[in-house]
C-alpha positions, 0 to 999 in steps of 0.5 A: 794708197798702198800697193799689194805685195807681188804674188810672183815668187822668183824661182831659183835654179833648184826649182827651175830644174825640178821634175814637176807634172802638169802645166808648170814652168818647169814642165815647159822647160823640160819639154823645150829641152827634149824638143831640142834633143829631138831636133838635133837627133833629126838633123844628125840622122839626115846628115849621116844617112843622106835622107830625110827622117821619114825616109830613114824610118821607111815611113815615106817609102809607100807615098813616094813610090806610089803611082797615081793614075 
């Protein structure tokens, strides 16, 4: 009984950082990187402005100041 060769090809660093479109591992790595940058930007916005991101961009202004009767 022989085993079939593995079809998984390990990626080297050049392939891992390549800019590729579609649902590829490289696209998911870039998606994660951009999400981390956005999260840190949101935290810094809240820290330096003293208010939440939605309040900072005046998106929650109408919701919080609206009186419901």
